[in-house]
N, CA and C atoms as a LAMMPS dump frame, in Angstrom:
ITEM: TIMESTEP
0
ITEM: NUMBER OF ATOMS
270
ITEM: BOX BOUNDS ff ff ff
-5.0000000000000000e+02 5.0000000000000000e+02
-5.0000000000000000e+02 5.0000000000000000e+02
-5.0000000000000000e+02 5.0000000000000000e+02
ITEM: ATOMS id mol type element x y z
1 1 1 N 369.348 381.789 -298.629
2 1 2 C 368.702 382.484 -297.556
3 1 3 C 369.376 382.139 -296.218
4 2 1 N 369.767 383.142 -295.408
5 2 2 C 370.484 382.89 -294.145
6 2 3 C 369.591 382.205 -293.11
7 3 1 N 370.18 381.399 -292.3
8 3 2 C 369.477 380.733 -291.257
9 3 3 C 369.53 381.587 -289.993
10 4 1 N 368.458 382.347 -289.763
11 4 2 C 368.384 383.253 -288.596
12 4 3 C 368.111 382.522 -287.288
13 5 1 N 367.751 381.343 -287.354
14 5 2 C 367.407 380.525 -286.2
15 5 3 C 368.509 379.609 -285.736
16 6 1 N 369.762 379.846 -286.181
17 6 2 C 370.864 379.011 -285.81
18 6 3 C 371.303 379.235 -284.379
19 7 1 N 370.822 378.401 -283.472
20 7 2 C 371.086 378.553 -281.991
21 7 3 C 372.536 378.277 -281.717
22 8 1 N 373.216 377.446 -282.482
23 8 2 C 374.642 377.19 -282.197
24 8 3 C 375.485 378.466 -282.448
25 9 1 N 375.165 379.175 -283.531
26 9 2 C 375.846 380.426 -283.841
27 9 3 C 375.632 381.43 -282.739
28 10 1 N 374.389 381.574 -282.265
29 10 2 C 374.096 382.526 -281.176
30 10 3 C 374.795 382.144 -279.904
31 11 1 N 374.865 380.881 -279.62
32 11 2 C 375.494 380.417 -278.408
33 11 3 C 376.988 380.745 -278.378
34 12 1 N 377.59 380.837 -279.58
35 12 2 C 379.023 381.137 -279.689
36 12 3 C 379.186 382.656 -279.666
37 13 1 N 378.43 383.36 -280.423
38 13 2 C 378.686 384.822 -280.608
39 13 3 C 378.139 385.741 -279.554
40 14 1 N 376.994 385.433 -278.978
41 14 2 C 376.417 386.366 -277.979
42 14 3 C 377.352 386.538 -276.782
43 15 1 N 377.996 385.551 -276.239
44 15 2 C 378.91 385.787 -275.136
45 15 3 C 380.168 386.563 -275.529
46 16 1 N 380.614 386.374 -276.781
47 16 2 C 381.737 387.134 -277.217
48 16 3 C 381.397 388.583 -277.388
49 17 1 N 380.203 388.896 -277.932
50 17 2 C 379.758 390.242 -278.058
51 17 3 C 379.566 390.901 -276.704
52 18 1 N 378.966 390.155 -275.786
53 18 2 C 378.77 390.691 -274.429
54 18 3 C 380.108 391.052 -273.766
55 19 1 N 381.086 390.173 -273.874
56 19 2 C 382.386 390.42 -273.223
57 19 3 C 383.105 391.625 -273.879
58 20 1 N 382.947 391.708 -275.205
59 20 2 C 383.569 392.83 -275.914
60 20 3 C 382.936 394.18 -275.516
61 21 1 N 381.605 394.186 -275.38
62 21 2 C 380.939 395.407 -274.927
63 21 3 C 381.294 395.751 -273.506
64 22 1 N 381.402 394.74 -272.679
65 22 2 C 381.808 394.999 -271.257
66 22 3 C 383.194 395.581 -271.255
67 23 1 N 384.112 395.078 -272.058
68 23 2 C 385.484 395.634 -272.108
69 23 3 C 385.461 397.047 -272.519
70 24 1 N 384.706 397.362 -273.571
71 24 2 C 384.559 398.759 -274.053
72 24 3 C 384.032 399.672 -272.946
73 25 1 N 383.021 399.186 -272.218
74 25 2 C 382.473 399.93 -271.131
75 25 3 C 383.541 400.26 -270.039
76 26 1 N 384.328 399.213 -269.712
77 26 2 C 385.384 399.357 -268.74
78 26 3 C 386.423 400.388 -269.225
79 27 1 N 386.831 400.323 -270.438
80 27 2 C 387.774 401.267 -270.972
81 27 3 C 387.302 402.697 -270.895
82 28 1 N 386.012 402.907 -271.212
83 28 2 C 385.418 404.222 -271.194
84 28 3 C 385.31 404.729 -269.798
85 29 1 N 384.912 403.837 -268.839
86 29 2 C 384.773 404.187 -267.447
87 29 3 C 386.144 404.601 -266.887
88 30 1 N 387.15 403.831 -267.214
89 30 2 C 388.501 404.106 -266.747
90 30 3 C 388.993 405.477 -267.279
91 31 1 N 388.678 405.766 -268.521
92 31 2 C 389.088 407.04 -269.095
93 31 3 C 388.439 408.213 -268.362
94 32 1 N 387.178 408.02 -267.999
95 32 2 C 386.394 409.119 -267.412
96 32 3 C 386.767 409.269 -265.926
97 33 1 N 386.892 408.178 -265.159
98 33 2 C 387.161 408.198 -263.787
99 33 3 C 388.264 407.221 -263.395
100 34 1 N 389.506 407.513 -263.745
101 34 2 C 390.569 406.562 -263.464
102 34 3 C 390.794 406.173 -262.04
103 35 1 N 390.466 407.088 -261.12
104 35 2 C 390.65 406.814 -259.673
105 35 3 C 389.764 405.681 -259.166
106 36 1 N 388.659 405.456 -259.862
107 36 2 C 387.721 404.399 -259.452
108 36 3 C 388.156 403.023 -259.909
109 37 1 N 389.169 402.967 -260.783
110 37 2 C 389.536 401.669 -261.395
111 37 3 C 391.051 401.387 -261.258
112 38 1 N 391.614 401.815 -260.099
113 38 2 C 393.029 401.652 -259.932
114 38 3 C 393.488 400.202 -259.673
115 39 1 N 392.587 399.468 -259.071
116 39 2 C 392.992 398.066 -258.702
117 39 3 C 392.297 397.073 -259.652
118 40 1 N 392.877 395.908 -259.694
119 40 2 C 392.289 394.771 -260.456
120 40 3 C 390.898 394.431 -259.885
121 41 1 N 390.806 394.428 -258.55
122 41 2 C 389.512 394.116 -257.906
123 41 3 C 388.418 395.114 -258.318
124 42 1 N 388.71 396.381 -258.337
125 42 2 C 387.753 397.408 -258.76
126 42 3 C 387.274 397.199 -260.186
127 43 1 N 388.227 396.838 -261.061
128 43 2 C 387.864 396.633 -262.454
129 43 3 C 386.996 395.343 -262.613
130 44 1 N 387.36 394.319 -261.866
131 44 2 C 386.583 393.033 -261.904
132 44 3 C 385.167 393.274 -261.356
133 45 1 N 385.066 393.951 -260.27
134 45 2 C 383.744 394.251 -259.68
135 45 3 C 382.904 395.071 -260.654
136 46 1 N 383.467 395.993 -261.346
137 46 2 C 382.709 396.747 -262.37
138 46 3 C 382.194 395.801 -263.447
139 47 1 N 383.059 394.96 -263.962
140 47 2 C 382.657 394.018 -265.005
141 47 3 C 381.608 393.012 -264.517
142 48 1 N 381.755 392.575 -263.289
143 48 2 C 380.713 391.745 -262.711
144 48 3 C 379.386 392.43 -262.603
145 49 1 N 379.42 393.724 -262.321
146 49 2 C 378.191 394.483 -262.249
147 49 3 C 377.487 394.599 -263.59
148 50 1 N 378.237 394.391 -264.66
149 50 2 C 377.681 394.415 -266.052
150 50 3 C 377.196 393.047 -266.446
151 51 1 N 377.393 392.018 -265.557
152 51 2 C 376.898 390.694 -265.817
153 51 3 C 377.937 389.65 -266.18
154 52 1 N 379.181 389.988 -266.21
155 52 2 C 380.2 388.986 -266.505
156 52 3 C 380.416 388.14 -265.273
157 53 1 N 380.817 386.897 -265.409
158 53 2 C 381.152 386.064 -264.274
159 53 3 C 382.504 386.517 -263.788
160 54 1 N 382.859 386.131 -262.597
161 54 2 C 384.155 386.508 -261.997
162 54 3 C 385.306 385.975 -262.876
163 55 1 N 385.105 384.743 -263.388
164 55 2 C 386.142 384.127 -264.263
165 55 3 C 386.351 384.97 -265.54
166 56 1 N 385.29 385.313 -266.202
167 56 2 C 385.427 386.131 -267.451
168 56 3 C 385.921 387.505 -267.177
169 57 1 N 385.403 388.132 -266.039
170 57 2 C 385.88 389.471 -265.734
171 57 3 C 387.349 389.479 -265.424
172 58 1 N 387.844 388.466 -264.682
173 58 2 C 389.26 388.351 -264.412
174 58 3 C 390.096 388.211 -265.645
175 59 1 N 389.606 387.401 -266.59
176 59 2 C 390.327 387.211 -267.862
177 59 3 C 390.4 388.521 -268.647
178 60 1 N 389.35 389.294 -268.625
179 60 2 C 389.359 390.572 -269.337
180 60 3 C 390.392 391.511 -268.808
181 61 1 N 390.621 391.521 -267.466
182 61 2 C 391.572 392.459 -266.876
183 61 3 C 392.972 391.799 -266.76
184 62 1 N 393.154 390.611 -267.264
185 62 2 C 394.459 389.959 -267.297
186 62 3 C 394.825 389.22 -265.981
187 63 1 N 393.816 388.69 -265.335
188 63 2 C 394.061 388.039 -264.048
189 63 3 C 393.352 386.629 -264.119
190 64 1 N 393.272 385.978 -262.966
191 64 2 C 392.504 384.722 -262.884
192 64 3 C 391.45 384.853 -261.844
193 65 1 N 390.405 384.02 -261.895
194 65 2 C 389.333 384.013 -260.891
195 65 3 C 389.904 383.67 -259.54
196 66 1 N 390.831 382.807 -259.47
197 66 2 C 391.432 382.427 -258.165
198 66 3 C 392.182 383.644 -257.543
199 67 1 N 392.925 384.324 -258.345
200 67 2 C 393.644 385.524 -257.852
201 67 3 C 392.653 386.597 -257.426
202 68 1 N 391.616 386.849 -258.193
203 68 2 C 390.637 387.846 -257.82
204 68 3 C 389.872 387.419 -256.562
205 69 1 N 389.636 386.147 -256.425
206 69 2 C 388.98 385.663 -255.207
207 69 3 C 389.856 385.96 -253.965
208 70 1 N 391.119 385.815 -254.097
209 70 2 C 392.064 386.112 -252.987
210 70 3 C 392.068 387.581 -252.726
211 71 1 N 392.106 388.395 -253.719
212 71 2 C 392.04 389.87 -253.557
213 71 3 C 390.733 390.273 -252.809
214 72 1 N 389.636 389.641 -253.228
215 72 2 C 388.359 389.942 -252.624
216 72 3 C 388.392 389.542 -251.143
217 73 1 N 388.936 388.401 -250.848
218 73 2 C 389.018 387.908 -249.462
219 73 3 C 389.875 388.825 -248.624
220 74 1 N 390.96 389.28 -249.153
221 74 2 C 391.835 390.2 -248.414
222 74 3 C 391.15 391.575 -248.179
223 75 1 N 390.416 392.049 -249.186
224 75 2 C 389.73 393.336 -249.063
225 75 3 C 388.637 393.24 -247.989
226 76 1 N 387.908 392.121 -247.978
227 76 2 C 386.903 391.857 -247.006
228 76 3 C 387.508 391.828 -245.57
229 77 1 N 388.657 391.137 -245.502
230 77 2 C 389.294 391.011 -244.207
231 77 3 C 389.807 392.347 -243.689
232 78 1 N 390.382 393.186 -244.558
233 78 2 C 390.809 394.528 -244.229
234 78 3 C 389.646 395.38 -243.712
235 79 1 N 388.617 395.25 -244.473
236 79 2 C 387.388 396.069 -244.086
237 79 3 C 386.874 395.606 -242.709
238 80 1 N 386.837 394.363 -242.484
239 80 2 C 386.37 393.783 -241.177
240 80 3 C 387.34 394.193 -240.057
241 81 1 N 388.642 394.09 -240.284
242 81 2 C 389.627 394.433 -239.233
243 81 3 C 389.654 395.96 -239.025
244 82 1 N 389.423 396.697 -240.031
245 82 2 C 389.378 398.172 -239.942
246 82 3 C 388.215 398.603 -239.069
247 83 1 N 387.058 397.896 -239.239
248 83 2 C 385.874 398.222 -238.474
249 83 3 C 386.104 397.866 -236.986
250 84 1 N 386.825 396.793 -236.696
251 84 2 C 387.129 396.411 -235.327
252 84 3 C 388.06 397.411 -234.655
253 85 1 N 389.06 397.876 -235.443
254 85 2 C 390.04 398.822 -234.899
255 85 3 C 389.338 400.1 -234.53
256 86 1 N 388.418 400.576 -235.381
257 86 2 C 387.696 401.796 -235.082
258 86 3 C 386.865 401.709 -233.822
259 87 1 N 386.237 400.559 -233.604
260 87 2 C 385.417 400.355 -232.45
261 87 3 C 386.232 400.384 -231.15
262 88 1 N 387.482 399.852 -231.22
263 88 2 C 388.351 399.779 -230.073
264 88 3 C 388.797 401.146 -229.675
265 89 1 N 389.008 402.051 -230.629
266 89 2 C 389.501 403.418 -230.327
267 89 3 C 388.404 404.336 -229.772
268 90 1 N 387.176 403.989 -229.964
269 90 2 C 386.053 404.855 -229.523
270 90 3 C 385.656 404.541 -228.096
């Protein structure tokens, strides 16, 4: 009789299943709307919205959490500087 209450097995397999499903969702989303997923940061943010940690999302897209953190910092900086430039011109 199988042991359906094996918490060790669940602890190992549930995260694997979750990451696999998130990867499949990303692949399907990229197929349907490729322009929304052109950058690594866009793909990681999508995976994070599905519940993956930044570290796991970065691994799925072939990057590292540190690299993604830097991309996020630069994007935030560009957004902030772009807003300042627009205010100066008005």
